[in-house]
C-alpha positions, 0 to 999 in steps of 0.5 A: 439380601433376599432373592426378591431384593436381588432380582429387583436390584438386578433388574435396576442394574440391567435397566440402567445399563440398557438405558445408558447403552441406548443413550450412548448409541443415540449420541454415537449415531447422532454424532456419526450422522451430524456431518451429513445432516442438512441444516434447516435453512431455506437455501438462501445465500449468506455472506460470512467473513472468516478473518485471518488468525481467527480461532476455530471456536470463533469460526464455528460461533460465527457460522452459527450466528449466521445461520449456516450451522447449528451445534457449533460445539459439535462442528468443532469436534467434527473438525477436530476429529478430522484434524483440520481446525488449523486449515481453514482459509480466511476469506469472504464466503458466500454459502447457502444456509441449508448445507451439511456440516461436511459441505460447509467444511469441505466445499468452502472453509477448506477449499477457500475463496477463489482469489479476486485480483485486480491490476492497477497502474501507478503513473510516474510522478504521483505523490503518495496520496495520489498513489494511495487514492488509486490503490483505494479506489481499486479496492486493494486496501482501505485508503486510510489504512494505506496512508496510516502505514505510509506514515508509520515510523516502524514500517518505514524503518523496516525498509530503511527509509528516512523521512516521515513517509515512504514518498519517493519509494513507491515505484510507478508500474503496473501491479496485480494484487489480491482483493483485499491485500494488507496495506503493509504488503501493498506498499511493501511490494511497491517499495521492493520494486523501487529498490530493484529498479534503483539498483539497476539504474545505479549499476548502469550509471555507477561512475556518474553517480559516484562522481555526483555524490563526491562533488555534491556530498549527497546521499542516495536519498538526495539523488532520489529527491532530485529524480523526483523533481525532474519527474515533475518538471520534465515531459520529454524524455530527452530533456530529463538529463538537462533539467537535472543538470540545471538544478545541479548547476544552481546548487554548485556553481560559484556564480549562481547565488543564492543557491535555490532551485526555485521550482513550483512543484516543491511548493505544491507538494509542501502544501499538499502532503505533509500533515503539518502545513503553513497558514499560506498552504492552508489558504491555497486552493489546490485547483488554483495556481500558486499565489504570491503568499505561497511563493513567499512562504518561508514556513513551507520547508518545501518552498525552494523559492525561499530555502536553498538546496534540496527540499527535505524529501522527495516530492513524488515517485519518479520512474526509471527515466528520471532516476537515470537523469538524476544519476547521469545528468548531461553536464551542460551549463544552463541555469534556467529553463522555461516551458514552451507550452508544447511539452518542451523547454527553452534553456538559458545560461543567463537571467537576461536570456531567460527573461526574454524567453519567459516574455515570449512563452509565458507572458 
């Protein structure tokens, strides 16, 4: 190689090295500057939702689409270099569109959205649809999603619940939830509270409960069904144990036949909550009183005017006092009761006596 050719080659190599060094220096400086370079927005606020379980590339892409950042790959590399790609907290973020990548990451995604919580009160005796309506209106979870979970067989089995829904196991109380909360978590919390309260009552009335179970051949669920009926019939706390005993007497006394509870709330439940409903139930206006076609409806499994024994499941979610009444009834000998229209009832041992009270207070 001539000296001239060597000089030309050397110049080319040196120039290439200098250019490469310049390019590398540019990208290094750009990378170092990237976290502090403000995005070219107008400062307006943008709402971006980061969902639970989203990958960081998906998060970066969503921020890019929302106009919060540019160069989503750089944003990903920046977060990877800091080792925080798995520490982003889900939530619905409100961010200005002129932040730096560092501000987006540190002041929002890693800090998280401040939890919004609401308190809800579930009254005694409501059925699952009514409970779900309260939870849905409070914004705790989507109403339809709650109902889907409440009827989900796998979810019910995870709590050892028989039947087609979690009816009877949603304890009435005041709760505080994050907004939003996953539906299964919401219902699971109510179910767990039911277990706590039921276990307390069960321990306090263990002797009576065992006596009833042996006498009637009932399960814990059967006792809960009775508690749910008491909750729908009773207004005055002092009458709950007596109302529970009336229903037990109807089912156990040799002199009472057929052994039907004959209580309206069970019919109403069968016409309201089950997915499959009889034709008379479909024809019933829920704002109206029960008609003869509903009272005579044998296709309604919850019709205790036509079917003996307990209905297939609870007809609402009882509170502690109705649970106590079901586990420890008063051992009286009444078979009938009629409302006096002041929250109390008159109890009778014979049908003749009961008819007289019905004529006085209901006709």
